[in-house]
Structure formats: C-alpha cells, structure tokens
Biotite code that builds the C-alpha atoms (Angstrom):
import biotite.structure as struc

atoms = struc.array([
    struc.Atom([-13.002, 18.501, 10.815], chain_id="A", res_id=1, res_name="MET", atom_name="CA", element="C"),
    struc.Atom([-9.232, 20.695, 10.580], chain_id="A", res_id=2, res_name="SER", atom_name="CA", element="C"),
    struc.Atom([-6.388, 19.070, 9.377], chain_id="A", res_id=3, res_name="LYS", atom_name="CA", element="C"),
    struc.Atom([-3.511, 17.900, 10.840], chain_id="A", res_id=4, res_name="LYS", atom_name="CA", element="C"),
    struc.Atom([0.360, 17.033, 10.201], chain_id="A", res_id=5, res_name="GLU", atom_name="CA", element="C"),
    struc.Atom([1.752, 13.788, 10.066], chain_id="A", res_id=6, res_name="ILE", atom_name="CA", element="C"),
    struc.Atom([3.693, 14.018, 13.511], chain_id="A", res_id=7, res_name="GLU", atom_name="CA", element="C"),
    struc.Atom([2.646, 10.559, 15.326], chain_id="A", res_id=8, res_name="SER", atom_name="CA", element="C"),
    struc.Atom([2.871, 7.105, 14.845], chain_id="A", res_id=9, res_name="ARG", atom_name="CA", element="C"),
    struc.Atom([-0.695, 8.103, 15.990], chain_id="A", res_id=10, res_name="GLU", atom_name="CA", element="C"),
    struc.Atom([-1.216, 9.873, 13.471], chain_id="A", res_id=11, res_name="ASP", atom_name="CA", element="C"),
    struc.Atom([-0.262, 7.323, 10.832], chain_id="A", res_id=12, res_name="VAL", atom_name="CA", element="C"),
    struc.Atom([-2.654, 4.546, 12.732], chain_id="A", res_id=13, res_name="THR", atom_name="CA", element="C"),
    struc.Atom([-5.240, 6.827, 11.726], chain_id="A", res_id=14, res_name="LEU", atom_name="CA", element="C"),
    struc.Atom([-4.300, 7.245, 7.824], chain_id="A", res_id=15, res_name="LEU", atom_name="CA", element="C"),
    struc.Atom([-3.330, 3.605, 7.829], chain_id="A", res_id=16, res_name="VAL", atom_name="CA", element="C"),
    struc.Atom([-6.873, 2.247, 9.115], chain_id="A", res_id=17, res_name="THR", atom_name="CA", element="C"),
    struc.Atom([-9.134, 4.984, 6.995], chain_id="A", res_id=18, res_name="ARG", atom_name="CA", element="C"),
    struc.Atom([-7.408, 3.932, 4.010], chain_id="A", res_id=19, res_name="PHE", atom_name="CA", element="C"),
    struc.Atom([-7.658, 0.611, 4.195], chain_id="A", res_id=20, res_name="TYR", atom_name="CA", element="C"),
    struc.Atom([-11.352, 1.296, 5.289], chain_id="A", res_id=21, res_name="GLU", atom_name="CA", element="C"),
    struc.Atom([-11.743, 2.508, 1.703], chain_id="A", res_id=22, res_name="LYS", atom_name="CA", element="C"),
    struc.Atom([-9.491, -0.771, 0.278], chain_id="A", res_id=23, res_name="VAL", atom_name="CA", element="C"),
    struc.Atom([-11.963, -2.974, 1.743], chain_id="A", res_id=24, res_name="ARG", atom_name="CA", element="C"),
    struc.Atom([-14.900, -1.610, 0.737], chain_id="A", res_id=25, res_name="ALA", atom_name="CA", element="C"),
    struc.Atom([-13.774, -1.062, -3.057], chain_id="A", res_id=26, res_name="ASP", atom_name="CA", element="C"),
    struc.Atom([-15.171, -3.370, -5.673], chain_id="A", res_id=27, res_name="LYS", atom_name="CA", element="C"),
    struc.Atom([-12.135, -3.402, -7.902], chain_id="A", res_id=28, res_name="GLU", atom_name="CA", element="C"),
    struc.Atom([-9.697, -3.876, -5.587], chain_id="A", res_id=29, res_name="ILE", atom_name="CA", element="C"),
    struc.Atom([-11.185, -5.143, -2.143], chain_id="A", res_id=30, res_name="GLY", atom_name="CA", element="C"),
    struc.Atom([-10.859, -8.547, -3.219], chain_id="A", res_id=31, res_name="HIS", atom_name="CA", element="C"),
    struc.Atom([-7.297, -8.786, -3.037], chain_id="A", res_id=32, res_name="PHE", atom_name="CA", element="C"),
    struc.Atom([-6.868, -7.711, 0.130], chain_id="A", res_id=33, res_name="PHE", atom_name="CA", element="C"),
    struc.Atom([-9.918, -9.274, 1.992], chain_id="A", res_id=34, res_name="ASN", atom_name="CA", element="C"),
    struc.Atom([-9.040, -12.418, 0.375], chain_id="A", res_id=35, res_name="GLU", atom_name="CA", element="C"),
    struc.Atom([-5.404, -12.628, 1.190], chain_id="A", res_id=36, res_name="THR", atom_name="CA", element="C"),
    struc.Atom([-5.554, -11.090, 4.724], chain_id="A", res_id=37, res_name="ILE", atom_name="CA", element="C"),
    struc.Atom([-6.560, -13.483, 7.693], chain_id="A", res_id=38, res_name="LYS", atom_name="CA", element="C"),
    struc.Atom([-5.650, -11.037, 10.563], chain_id="A", res_id=39, res_name="ASP", atom_name="CA", element="C"),
    struc.Atom([-6.439, -7.622, 9.799], chain_id="A", res_id=40, res_name="TRP", atom_name="CA", element="C"),
    struc.Atom([-5.210, -6.008, 13.472], chain_id="A", res_id=41, res_name="PRO", atom_name="CA", element="C"),
    struc.Atom([-1.689, -7.586, 12.895], chain_id="A", res_id=42, res_name="GLU", atom_name="CA", element="C"),
    struc.Atom([-1.762, -6.062, 8.950], chain_id="A", res_id=43, res_name="HIS", atom_name="CA", element="C"),
    struc.Atom([-2.561, -3.029, 10.002], chain_id="A", res_id=44, res_name="ILE", atom_name="CA", element="C"),
    struc.Atom([0.158, -2.924, 12.590], chain_id="A", res_id=45, res_name="GLU", atom_name="CA", element="C"),
    struc.Atom([2.620, -3.842, 10.208], chain_id="A", res_id=46, res_name="LYS", atom_name="CA", element="C"),
    struc.Atom([1.614, -1.172, 7.783], chain_id="A", res_id=47, res_name="LEU", atom_name="CA", element="C"),
    struc.Atom([1.826, 1.231, 10.710], chain_id="A", res_id=48, res_name="VAL", atom_name="CA", element="C"),
    struc.Atom([5.285, 0.388, 11.367], chain_id="A", res_id=49, res_name="ASN", atom_name="CA", element="C"),
    struc.Atom([5.924, 0.763, 7.913], chain_id="A", res_id=50, res_name="PHE", atom_name="CA", element="C"),
    struc.Atom([5.036, 3.997, 7.158], chain_id="A", res_id=51, res_name="TRP", atom_name="CA", element="C"),
    struc.Atom([6.360, 5.440, 9.945], chain_id="A", res_id=52, res_name="GLU", atom_name="CA", element="C"),
    struc.Atom([9.664, 4.136, 8.950], chain_id="A", res_id=53, res_name="THR", atom_name="CA", element="C"),
    struc.Atom([9.244, 5.766, 5.647], chain_id="A", res_id=54, res_name="ASN", atom_name="CA", element="C"),
    struc.Atom([8.013, 8.706, 7.146], chain_id="A", res_id=55, res_name="LEU", atom_name="CA", element="C"),
    struc.Atom([9.899, 9.012, 10.230], chain_id="A", res_id=56, res_name="PHE", atom_name="CA", element="C"),
    struc.Atom([13.312, 6.968, 9.827], chain_id="A", res_id=57, res_name="PHE", atom_name="CA", element="C"),
    struc.Atom([12.254, 4.713, 13.097], chain_id="A", res_id=58, res_name="VAL", atom_name="CA", element="C"),
    struc.Atom([13.278, 1.472, 12.014], chain_id="A", res_id=59, res_name="GLN", atom_name="CA", element="C"),
    struc.Atom([10.028, -0.901, 12.874], chain_id="A", res_id=60, res_name="LYS", atom_name="CA", element="C"),
    struc.Atom([9.084, -2.569, 9.613], chain_id="A", res_id=61, res_name="TYR", atom_name="CA", element="C"),
    struc.Atom([10.733, -6.082, 9.194], chain_id="A", res_id=62, res_name="LYS", atom_name="CA", element="C"),
    struc.Atom([9.487, -7.781, 5.374], chain_id="A", res_id=63, res_name="GLY", atom_name="CA", element="C"),
    struc.Atom([10.474, -7.531, 1.724], chain_id="A", res_id=64, res_name="ASN", atom_name="CA", element="C"),
    struc.Atom([6.671, -6.037, 0.493], chain_id="A", res_id=65, res_name="PRO", atom_name="CA", element="C"),
    struc.Atom([7.828, -6.198, -3.032], chain_id="A", res_id=66, res_name="LEU", atom_name="CA", element="C"),
    struc.Atom([8.318, -10.155, -2.695], chain_id="A", res_id=67, res_name="LYS", atom_name="CA", element="C"),
    struc.Atom([4.973, -10.333, -0.771], chain_id="A", res_id=68, res_name="VAL", atom_name="CA", element="C"),
    struc.Atom([2.800, -8.284, -3.423], chain_id="A", res_id=69, res_name="HIS", atom_name="CA", element="C"),
    struc.Atom([4.887, -10.523, -5.940], chain_id="A", res_id=70, res_name="ALA", atom_name="CA", element="C"),
    struc.Atom([3.494, -13.744, -3.895], chain_id="A", res_id=71, res_name="GLU", atom_name="CA", element="C"),
    struc.Atom([0.092, -12.066, -3.486], chain_id="A", res_id=72, res_name="VAL", atom_name="CA", element="C"),
    struc.Atom([-0.339, -11.364, -7.889], chain_id="A", res_id=73, res_name="ASP", atom_name="CA", element="C"),
    struc.Atom([1.091, -14.784, -8.207], chain_id="A", res_id=74, res_name="GLU", atom_name="CA", element="C"),
    struc.Atom([-2.220, -16.482, -5.304], chain_id="A", res_id=75, res_name="ASN", atom_name="CA", element="C"),
    struc.Atom([-4.694, -13.992, -7.735], chain_id="A", res_id=76, res_name="MET", atom_name="CA", element="C"),
    struc.Atom([-3.428, -15.797, -11.036], chain_id="A", res_id=77, res_name="ASP", atom_name="CA", element="C"),
    struc.Atom([-1.096, -12.527, -12.000], chain_id="A", res_id=78, res_name="ASN", atom_name="CA", element="C"),
    struc.Atom([-4.007, -10.855, -12.283], chain_id="A", res_id=79, res_name="THR", atom_name="CA", element="C"),
    struc.Atom([-3.337, -7.542, -10.421], chain_id="A", res_id=80, res_name="ILE", atom_name="CA", element="C"),
    struc.Atom([-2.202, -4.532, -13.314], chain_id="A", res_id=81, res_name="THR", atom_name="CA", element="C"),
    struc.Atom([-0.741, -1.122, -13.084], chain_id="A", res_id=82, res_name="ASN", atom_name="CA", element="C"),
    struc.Atom([-4.903, 0.232, -13.178], chain_id="A", res_id=83, res_name="TYR", atom_name="CA", element="C"),
    struc.Atom([-4.891, -1.695, -9.738], chain_id="A", res_id=84, res_name="HIS", atom_name="CA", element="C"),
    struc.Atom([-2.334, -0.181, -8.226], chain_id="A", res_id=85, res_name="PHE", atom_name="CA", element="C"),
    struc.Atom([-3.515, 3.324, -9.700], chain_id="A", res_id=86, res_name="GLY", atom_name="CA", element="C"),
    struc.Atom([-7.119, 2.759, -7.562], chain_id="A", res_id=87, res_name="ILE", atom_name="CA", element="C"),
    struc.Atom([-4.590, 1.647, -4.932], chain_id="A", res_id=88, res_name="TRP", atom_name="CA", element="C"),
    struc.Atom([-2.637, 5.163, -5.303], chain_id="A", res_id=89, res_name="LEU", atom_name="CA", element="C"),
    struc.Atom([-5.839, 7.194, -5.223], chain_id="A", res_id=90, res_name="ARG", atom_name="CA", element="C"),
    struc.Atom([-7.679, 5.595, -2.058], chain_id="A", res_id=91, res_name="HIS", atom_name="CA", element="C"),
    struc.Atom([-4.161, 6.615, -0.208], chain_id="A", res_id=92, res_name="TRP", atom_name="CA", element="C"),
    struc.Atom([-4.114, 10.697, -1.465], chain_id="A", res_id=93, res_name="ILE", atom_name="CA", element="C"),
    struc.Atom([-7.856, 11.048, -0.811], chain_id="A", res_id=94, res_name="GLU", atom_name="CA", element="C"),
    struc.Atom([-7.005, 9.570, 2.640], chain_id="A", res_id=95, res_name="THR", atom_name="CA", element="C"),
    struc.Atom([-4.277, 11.807, 3.192], chain_id="A", res_id=96, res_name="ILE", atom_name="CA", element="C"),
    struc.Atom([-6.103, 14.268, 1.692], chain_id="A", res_id=97, res_name="ASP", atom_name="CA", element="C"),
    struc.Atom([-9.376, 14.154, 4.043], chain_id="A", res_id=98, res_name="THR", atom_name="CA", element="C"),
    struc.Atom([-6.914, 14.251, 7.078], chain_id="A", res_id=99, res_name="TYR", atom_name="CA", element="C"),
    struc.Atom([-4.138, 16.018, 6.974], chain_id="A", res_id=100, res_name="PHE", atom_name="CA", element="C"),
    struc.Atom([-1.815, 18.247, 5.402], chain_id="A", res_id=101, res_name="VAL", atom_name="CA", element="C"),
    struc.Atom([2.008, 19.322, 5.520], chain_id="A", res_id=102, res_name="GLY", atom_name="CA", element="C"),
    struc.Atom([5.034, 18.448, 4.696], chain_id="A", res_id=103, res_name="ALA", atom_name="CA", element="C"),
    struc.Atom([4.960, 14.633, 6.153], chain_id="A", res_id=104, res_name="ASN", atom_name="CA", element="C"),
    struc.Atom([1.697, 14.593, 4.106], chain_id="A", res_id=105, res_name="ALA", atom_name="CA", element="C"),
    struc.Atom([2.975, 15.216, 0.656], chain_id="A", res_id=106, res_name="GLU", atom_name="CA", element="C"),
    struc.Atom([5.813, 13.168, 1.496], chain_id="A", res_id=107, res_name="LYS", atom_name="CA", element="C"),
    struc.Atom([3.616, 10.131, 2.296], chain_id="A", res_id=108, res_name="ALA", atom_name="CA", element="C"),
    struc.Atom([2.055, 10.257, -1.146], chain_id="A", res_id=109, res_name="LYS", atom_name="CA", element="C"),
    struc.Atom([5.578, 10.753, -2.763], chain_id="A", res_id=110, res_name="GLN", atom_name="CA", element="C"),
    struc.Atom([6.377, 7.881, -1.537], chain_id="A", res_id=111, res_name="ARG", atom_name="CA", element="C"),
    struc.Atom([3.086, 5.924, -1.991], chain_id="A", res_id=112, res_name="ALA", atom_name="CA", element="C"),
    struc.Atom([4.173, 6.912, -5.971], chain_id="A", res_id=113, res_name="ARG", atom_name="CA", element="C"),
    struc.Atom([7.397, 5.385, -5.743], chain_id="A", res_id=114, res_name="ASN", atom_name="CA", element="C"),
    struc.Atom([6.288, 2.493, -3.916], chain_id="A", res_id=115, res_name="ILE", atom_name="CA", element="C"),
    struc.Atom([3.508, 1.534, -6.398], chain_id="A", res_id=116, res_name="SER", atom_name="CA", element="C"),
    struc.Atom([5.627, 1.899, -9.557], chain_id="A", res_id=117, res_name="VAL", atom_name="CA", element="C"),
    struc.Atom([8.235, -0.262, -7.811], chain_id="A", res_id=118, res_name="ARG", atom_name="CA", element="C"),
    struc.Atom([5.954, -3.192, -7.106], chain_id="A", res_id=119, res_name="MET", atom_name="CA", element="C"),
    struc.Atom([4.034, -2.686, -9.930], chain_id="A", res_id=120, res_name="PHE", atom_name="CA", element="C"),
    struc.Atom([7.635, -3.393, -11.708], chain_id="A", res_id=121, res_name="ILE", atom_name="CA", element="C"),
    struc.Atom([8.136, -6.332, -10.030], chain_id="A", res_id=122, res_name="THR", atom_name="CA", element="C"),
    struc.Atom([4.644, -7.847, -10.609], chain_id="A", res_id=123, res_name="ILE", atom_name="CA", element="C"),
    struc.Atom([4.787, -6.806, -14.278], chain_id="A", res_id=124, res_name="PHE", atom_name="CA", element="C"),
    struc.Atom([8.021, -8.707, -14.507], chain_id="A", res_id=125, res_name="GLU", atom_name="CA", element="C"),
    struc.Atom([7.460, -11.668, -12.684], chain_id="A", res_id=126, res_name="GLN", atom_name="CA", element="C"),
    struc.Atom([4.144, -11.783, -15.092], chain_id="A", res_id=127, res_name="GLN", atom_name="CA", element="C"),
    struc.Atom([6.314, -11.645, -17.914], chain_id="A", res_id=128, res_name="LYS", atom_name="CA", element="C"),
    struc.Atom([8.890, -14.086, -17.165], chain_id="A", res_id=129, res_name="ARG", atom_name="CA", element="C"),
    struc.Atom([6.157, -16.409, -16.334], chain_id="A", res_id=130, res_name="LYS", atom_name="CA", element="C"),
    struc.Atom([4.442, -16.278, -20.205], chain_id="A", res_id=131, res_name="THR", atom_name="CA", element="C"),
    struc.Atom([7.862, -15.708, -22.565], chain_id="A", res_id=132, res_name="GLU", atom_name="CA", element="C"),
    struc.Atom([9.004, -19.038, -23.662], chain_id="A", res_id=133, res_name="PRO", atom_name="CA", element="C"),
    struc.Atom([11.947, -20.797, -22.615], chain_id="A", res_id=134, res_name="TYR", atom_name="CA", element="C"),
    struc.Atom([14.822, -20.354, -24.842], chain_id="A", res_id=135, res_name="ARG", atom_name="CA", element="C"),
])
C-alpha cells in the first residue's frame, strides 16, 4: 500500500478508525476505552472532528478533552498513568506511519505528543489533589 498525505476528512477518518481498532484491541489500554465509550460511531465522528480541527483549522470540534479525560480517570479509580499515554501515543504514531507521510502526518504526531502531555498533566494534578492531606 502506498502512503499518502493527510489531505481530507476522509484521510482523517481512515486514521482515526484504524487507530481506534488498535487501541480497542490493546490489552493494557483497551479497557479504558471499551468500558467508557458506549457509541463508537459517535465517538469516531467526534474524534474525526477533533483531528480535522487540529490539522485543517476548520471549526468542527466542540468539547473539552482535558475535562473528559480527567473524568474518565476518576471513573477508572485514578489508574491512568503516563505509561498508558505512552501506549496510546505509540499506536497513534504507528497508525500514521502505516498510512501517511508528509507535513500533516508530522503535524498530527507532534500535536498528539503535546495533547498527551497536557492530558496526563491534568490527570496527574487531579490525582495529586485527591491524595494530598487537607491543610
């Protein structure tokens, strides 16, 4: 299969769909997604909107991913760690490298790195507040 640039919503849909196939099947992080997401077609659509907004600057995504992921961690008894984000990021980069090349592919990798760090910091800070004694 020849690799191509990420140039359209259809390309983003392929990326997000293939990525979540990997994530859902992953023994270490799949349960976070499979236990949380009830409507996969809706979730895929939301994430396509998110990445289309991030890559092409179209205003399609509405939401607060930091808040949502902090809530997921809370619902999972505060068990999400940077290790899990590393697995997530590895699947994202591998999926991009399997199907795509070019500037938007590199942008998608870098944005995912930045997003994963921000999300982990948000979750870490939330976990820390819950374990600190009151002063």
